N, C-alpha and C positions, 0 to 999 in steps of 0.2 A: 570516624568522620569529623572533620574540623568543625568547630563551633560556628564560625563565620557570622558573627553578629555585627552589624554596621554601627559605626559611631557617626551620627548625623549632625551633632552640634555639641559645643562644650563651652564652659566658662570657668574662670579660675580667679582667685584672689589670694595673694601671698604678701609677705612682708617685702618682697622684691618687685611687686607690681601686680597688675590685673590683666595682662595680656600674655597668653601662653608663649608666644614666639619670643617676646622681649624677656620674659622671665627665664626661658630656656637659654637664651644668649648670655644672660648674666650668670646663670648657674654654670654654664660651660666655660665661661671666662674666669671662673673662680671668685666672682663677687659674692659677698655674704651679707645678710641682714642681721646676723647675730651681733648683739651689743649688750652692755650692762642693762639689766632689767629696769624698767621705768614704771611709774604709777603706784609703787608701794615700797616700803622699806624692806629690802631683801637681805639686810646685813646679818640676820639670824641664820642665813644659809650660806655664809661665806661671801663670795662675790658672784652671785648668780648672773648668768647671761641668758638671753632668749632672743628669738626673732619675733618681734611683736607687731601687731597691727593696732591693737587697742592699748594705748599707753596709760590710760586712766582706768585701771582695772577695778577700782572700787567707787568710781564716781557715779552719781545718779544718771539715769537715762534722760535724755533731753525731751523725749516724747513719752509722757506717762502711758499713752495708749499702747506703746511697744514694750512696756515693762515686762510682760509675760514672755516675750521672745528673748530679750537680752541681746548682746552683741553677736553671739554665735548664731542665734536664730535669725537675726537680720542678715547676716552673711549668707546663711543657707537660703533665705528668701531671695537675696540678690542673684546668686549664681544659678539657683533653680529657675527663677523667672527669666533670666537672660537666655538660658539654654532652652527652656520651654518655648519661648517666642522664636528663637532662631530656628528651631526644628519644626516650627508650626504644629506643635502637638495639639493646639486648640482645635484643629480641623478634624481631629479624631473624636469618636464617641468617648466621653469621660470614663466610661466603664472599661475601655480598652487600653487605658494608659495607667501604668503602675508607677509607684514611687518607692525607691529603695535607698535608705540613708544609713550611713555610718556616722554616729555622733560621738563627740568627745565628752568628757566629764563636764557637768555643769555645777559649779561651786556656788554656795549660798552667797548672794550679794550682802556683804556684811553691813553696808550702810543702812539697809532696810531694817536692821534689828536695833539700831541706835535709839530711835524714839521709844521703843519698848523698854530698853535698858534704863533710859533716863527717867521714864515714868515709874520705874520699880525701885528707885533709890530711897534709902531711909534718911534720917536727919544728918547722918555723917557722910552722905553721898555714896554709901555702899549699896550695891544692888542686892535686893532681898527676893529670894524665890517666892516667898509667900505673897509679896506685893505683886510680883509678876503674874502669878496665877489668879490673883484676886481681881486683876483688871489691867495691869501693865501690858499684857499680851495684846490687848485690843488696839494698841498703837501700831501693830504690824499690819502691813497692807494685806488685804485678803487674798491677793493673787500671789503672795510671796511663796507659798508652798509649791505652786505650779511652776514657778520660775526655776525650780531645781530639777524638774523632770525633763530629760533630754528628748523625750518623744513629743512634747508639746509643740515645739517648733515645727517638726515634720507634719504634725496634724494641721497646724495653721497653714503651712504651704499647700497641703492637699486641698484645704478649703479655698484658699486664695486662687489657686490655679485650676480648681474644679477637677481634681484627679480622683477618680472613684474606683480604679482598678486595684490590683494587689498593692498592699501598703506594708512596708516592713522597716523597722528601725532597730539597728544593732549598735551596741556600745561596748567598750569605749576606746579600745586600742586599735592599732593598725590592722590586726587580723579581722576585726569587726568591719572595718571599712572595706577590706578585700572581699569578705563574705557578702556584703551588700552589693558590690559590683557584680559578683558572680551570680547571686540570686536574681538580680535584674536580668542578666543575660540569659539565665536558664528559663525565666518566665517568658521571655520573648521566644526563645527556642522552642518551648513546649506549645506556644500559641496561647498561653494564659493571658498575655498582654500583646497587643499589636506594637506597642512602644513602651519603653521604660525610661523614666527619668531617674538616674542613679547619682548619688552625691555623697560626699564625705566632708565633714567639718570638724575642726578641732574645738576643744574648749578654750575659754580665754585663760590667760596665765594669771594666777593669783598666788599668794603665799601657800595655799593648799596644794598647788601643783608641785612645788618643791618638797613639801612635807610628804606627799603621796609617793613621789619618786624615791625619797629616802627610805620610807617604810618598805618599798618594793625591792630595795637593794639596787636601785637604778639611778643613783645620784650622778653618774657620768653622762646621763642623757641631757641634752640641751633642748628645752621645749620650744615650740614655735606655734604661731597662730596662722590659720588660713583654711581654705576650703575650695572645692571644685564640684562641678556638676557636669554630667554628660547625658546625651540622649541616645538610646540604643534602639535599633529597629532591625527588621529582617524583611526579606522578600521584596514586595513592590514598594516598600517605603525606604529602600536603601540606595536608590540611584545616585543621590548626591553625596554619598559617603566617601571620605578620603582614606578611611582606615577601617579595619575589621578586628574584632576580638576573635581569635581563632582557637584558643585553648585556655583552660583555667582549672585549677584544682586547689584544694586545701588538705592539710594533714595535721595530725596532732602528735606531739611527743612530750617527753618529760621536760620540765623547766625547773631550774634550781637557782636560787639567789638572784632572781630577776634576769637571768641570762637568756630568757626566751626559748624558742624552739631548739631542740637538739638537732644534730646533723642529720639524723635519720628522717625527722619530720620534713626538714628542708628538702632533702633528696627525694622523698616520695612526692611532695608537691610539685617539684620541678619536673620530674620524670613524667608524672601524670599529665601535666599541662602540655609538655612537648608532644606526648603521645597523642593527645586529642587534637593538637594543632597539626599533626602529621608532619612534624619538622624534627630533624636530627639536631643534636646540640651544636653541631658544626655550622648549622645555618644561622644561629643566633648571632646578631651583629653587635649587640650591646645588652648589658644587664644593669637594670636599675636596682641597686642593692637596698635591702632594708637598713642595715648598718646604723643602728640607733645609738651606738655608743656602748652597748653591752652585748656580749654573745657573738661577736663577729667571727670568732674562730669556728663556731658551728656552721655558720653560713658559708665560710670559705671552704671548709671541709666538704660540704655538700656540692659546691660548685666543682671542686676537683673530682669528686666521685662521678659527677655527671659529664665530665669532659669540658667544663666551662671555665676552668681556672685561668686560661689565657685570653678569654673574651674581655674586651674593654668594658669597664664598669663605670657607673655613675652613682654618686652618693649625694642626693639633693639635700639631705639633712645638714650637711656642712654649710649650706647657704640659707636654708629656710627653717632650720630647727626641726624637731620632731613634732609634726602636727597630729600625731595620734591617729584617730579614725579618719582624719582628712588626708593622711599621707598617700594612700593608694590612688585616690581620685586625682590628687595633685600630680603625682608621678605619672599617671596615665595621660593627663593633658600635656605634660611636658614631653612625654614620649611621642605624642602626636606631632609636636613641633619638631622633634628630632628625626622623625621618620624620613623626611625628604633627603636627609644627608647620609642615610645608610642604605645598604643594598639587601637587607633582609629583616626578619622579625626582631622585635625587642622583647626581652623578658623582664617582667616587673615582679619584685618580691616584697612581701609584707608579712610581719609576724606580730605576735603579742607576748607579753610577759608570762602568760599562763601556759604557753607551749604551742599555740596555734600558728601554723605557717601557711602561706598562700603564694601561688605563682600564677601569673597571667601573661599570655602571649598576645601581642598586638603587632599587626603588620599593615603595610599600605594596601589599599584596595586594588 
């Protein structure tokens, strides 16, 4: 039986804009936000490029009260609040609304450690660990450790929007973002929540981003910043929906050298999602590929095995960069904008470097 979970509202923010229809038009036209990285010296990583929203990656927060959230947290707050208000989730009992979030990596704000380093220097201006542990560490802001936890922002959103139902945060790759979307849909399907606010947000791009990609064998990936949120509902709350999630699945397979899921994992996820949606592969009108820059051969092999190798495809990462855990939610909002121009369902794929693959089917109401 098809999943049929209604999407009643959504919001998005990317390096190409904050209106889904406009962003989709730009992506479809081949416009890209990818450019040489700004905000820090990236020369140690060659000539790195990225699709950035925050170009001052290591600058201090303007509002000290928002220090604990950081830019990624404020983006989550913005898209979540916009979606929450548009879907009128505040009219429901707080215990009947859930929050499901895929969050990217949160790297330590380096500038917060500078006062402690300066306070720990000796007469030759060299930092001494003894001096640091004897008192230099006191110069670190007490909220600094919390700023590195990617579930803190989601907790703050739950408080701000008074969401008291199921609450789940997953990190930090695109498969985590896909899982968050599916868990929100399943919660509504089971009746655990009457409505679910689902979201995905990237981390901000820092030197650590490129170091992490290199260690994972994924230096070919171009990172991006952005996020999106969607409101899901079923039954009596779905009258205003313009689209439905009708199928979704995840699968796991082997991953080597950062190449992500193997072809078998992709194939199992795609076939299970289409089976739940009660749609043959021939009905799919467009596929939003994961295509992060590594492991595309596995994805293409799975599409061929499923009879989708001739279906038109979209690669949003060429325009928006790889937004990690934010990618599935962003792709879903763009698919909603693309639906009026197609005659059938759209398939969205997302995977992770550890071997997790996910597929989601969305179609017009």
